C-alpha positions in Angstrom: -10.2 -20.2 11.8 -12.8 -17.8 10.6 -11.8 -15.2 13.1 -8.1 -15.6 12.2 -8.7 -15.3 8.4 -11.1 -12.4 8.9 -8.4 -10.6 10.9 -5.8 -11.4 8.3 -8.0 -10.0 5.5 -8.9 -6.9 7.5 -5.2 -6.0 8.1 -4.4 -6.8 4.4 -7.2 -4.5 3.3 -6.1 -1.8 5.7 -2.6 -2.0 4.3 -3.9 -1.6 0.8 -6.1 1.3 1.9 -3.0 3.0 3.3 -1.1 2.4 0.0 1.0 -0.5 1.2 1.2 -4.0 -0.2 -1.6 -6.3 1.4 1.2 -8.7 2.3 2.4 -6.3 4.9 -1.0 -6.4 6.7 -1.2 -10.2 6.4 2.3 -10.5 7.8 1.3 -8.2 10.7 -1.8 -10.4 11.3 0.5 -13.4 11.5 2.7 -11.7 14.1 -0.3 -10.8 16.2 -1.9 -14.2 15.8 1.1 -16.2 16.9 0.6 -19.5 18.7 1.1 -18.1 22.2 -2.3 -16.6 22.1 -3.9 -19.9 21.3 -2.1 -22.2 23.9 -5.3 -22.6 25.9 -7.2 -23.8 22.9 -4.5 -26.2 21.8 -4.2 -27.4 25.4 -7.8 -28.4 25.3 -7.1 -30.6 22.3 -8.1 -28.2 19.5 -6.0 -27.7 16.5 -3.7 -24.7 16.2 -4.5 -21.9 13.8 -1.3 -22.7 11.9 -2.6 -26.3 11.5 -6.0 -25.1 10.3 -4.6 -22.6 7.8 -2.1 -25.0 6.3 -4.5 -26.7 3.8 -5.8 -23.3 2.7 -2.2 -22.0 2.1 -1.4 -25.2 0.3 -4.3 -24.6 -2.1 -3.8 -20.9 -2.6 0.0 -20.8 -3.0 0.0 -22.5 -6.3 -2.7 -20.2 -7.6 -0.5 -17.2 -6.6 2.4 -18.6 -8.5 0.3 -19.3 -11.6 -0.9 -15.7 -11.5 2.6 -14.3 -11.2 3.8 -16.6 -14.0 0.9 -15.4 -16.3 2.1 -11.8 -15.8 5.6 -12.7 -17.0 6.4 -12.2 -20.7 9.1 -14.9 -21.2 9.9 -13.4 -24.6 11.4 -10.4 -22.8 14.1 -12.8 -21.5 15.3 -13.1 -25.0 16.4 -9.5 -24.8 20.1 -9.7 -23.7 19.7 -6.6 -21.5 16.8 -8.1 -19.6 18.6 -11.4 -19.2 21.8 -9.6 -18.1 19.8 -7.6 -15.6 18.2 -10.7 -14.2 21.6 -12.4 -13.8 23.1 -9.2 -12.3 20.2 -9.0 -9.8 20.8 -12.6 -8.9 24.5 -12.2 -8.3 24.0 -9.0 -6.3 21.2 -10.6 -4.3 23.3 -13.7 -3.5 26.4 -11.7 -2.7 24.4 -9.3 -0.5 22.8 -12.2 1.5 26.2 -13.9 1.9 27.7 -10.6 3.2 24.7 -10.2 5.5 25.2 -13.7 6.8 28.7 -12.9 7.8 27.7 -9.5 9.3 24.8 -10.7 11.4 26.0 -14.1 12.6 28.4 -13.2 15.4 27.9 -16.2 17.5 30.6 -18.9 17.7 29.9 -22.0 15.8 27.4 -20.5 13.3 28.2 -21.3 9.7 28.0 -17.7 8.4 28.2 -18.8 4.7 25.3 -21.2 5.1 23.2 -18.5 6.8 23.9 -16.2 3.8 23.2 -18.9 1.3 20.0 -19.7 3.1 18.8 -16.1 2.8 19.4 -15.9 -0.9 16.1 -17.1 -2.4 13.9 -14.1 -3.2 10.6 -16.1 -3.8 7.1 -15.0 -3.3 7.8 -11.7 -1.5 10.0 -10.6 -4.4 7.2 -11.5 -6.8 4.6 -9.6 -4.8 6.7 -6.4 -4.7 7.6 -6.7 -8.4 3.9 -7.1 -9.1 3.1 -4.0 -7.1 5.8 -2.1 -9.0 4.3 -3.3 -12.3 1.0 -1.7 -11.4 2.4 1.6 -10.0 3.1 4.7 -11.9 4.5 8.1 -10.9 3.4 11.1 -13.0 2.1 8.7 -15.6 5.3 6.8 -15.9 5.3 3.1 -14.8 7.6 2.4 -11.9 8.5 -1.0 -13.4 8.2 -2.0 -17.0 7.6 -5.5 -18.3 11.3 -6.0 -19.1 12.4 -5.1 -15.5 9.6 -7.3 -14.1 10.8 -10.2 -16.3 14.4 -9.6 -15.0 13.1 -9.8 -11.4 11.2 -13.0 -12.2 14.4 -14.5 -13.6 16.2 -13.4 -10.4 13.6 -15.1 -8.3 13.9 -18.3 -10.3 17.7 -18.3 -10.3 18.1 -17.6 -6.6 15.5 -20.2 -5.7 17.1 -22.9 -7.9 20.6 -22.1 -6.8 20.1 -22.2 -3.1 19.4 -25.9 -2.5 22.5 -27.2 -4.4 24.6 -24.5 -2.8 23.5 -25.5 0.7 24.0 -29.2 -0.2 27.5 -28.4 -1.3 28.2 -26.4 1.8 27.2 -29.2 4.0 29.1 -31.8 2.1 26.2 -33.3 0.1 24.4 -34.3 3.4 
């Protein structure tokens, strides 16, 4: 566990050092540390790295969402332009994912609409990149202002809340 977490933090730090979001390095660590490298340990009766990391992720994920929520100025959503942008981003995001579901699912028997609906939520990754944009500036001008950030948060909320009922309806309420 210590080696896996250290490797994750190292790649996250390297990503940040190169000017990328730390999540990119953490994701790369996850790809490298996939379970095939640990079959021998699991075969001996030891717990998998995924199993060991699960309680840590369960503890830290809520902290991440609290932090992202604290950065959101909800009063910005009272601005009709911000709310309209959030709704427009949601519609565009859902439509784009549904179109992608139809484009990438070429196999027979695949429910392309369900694939597209399932890709619609823009959860934590959207929040991470919005947070990065909130902190970036080009020639002294912020890349993302608080209104746009609030619109993105609204989009994350709407797409996350819309997906489960849409999938339930698609599968006949099963």
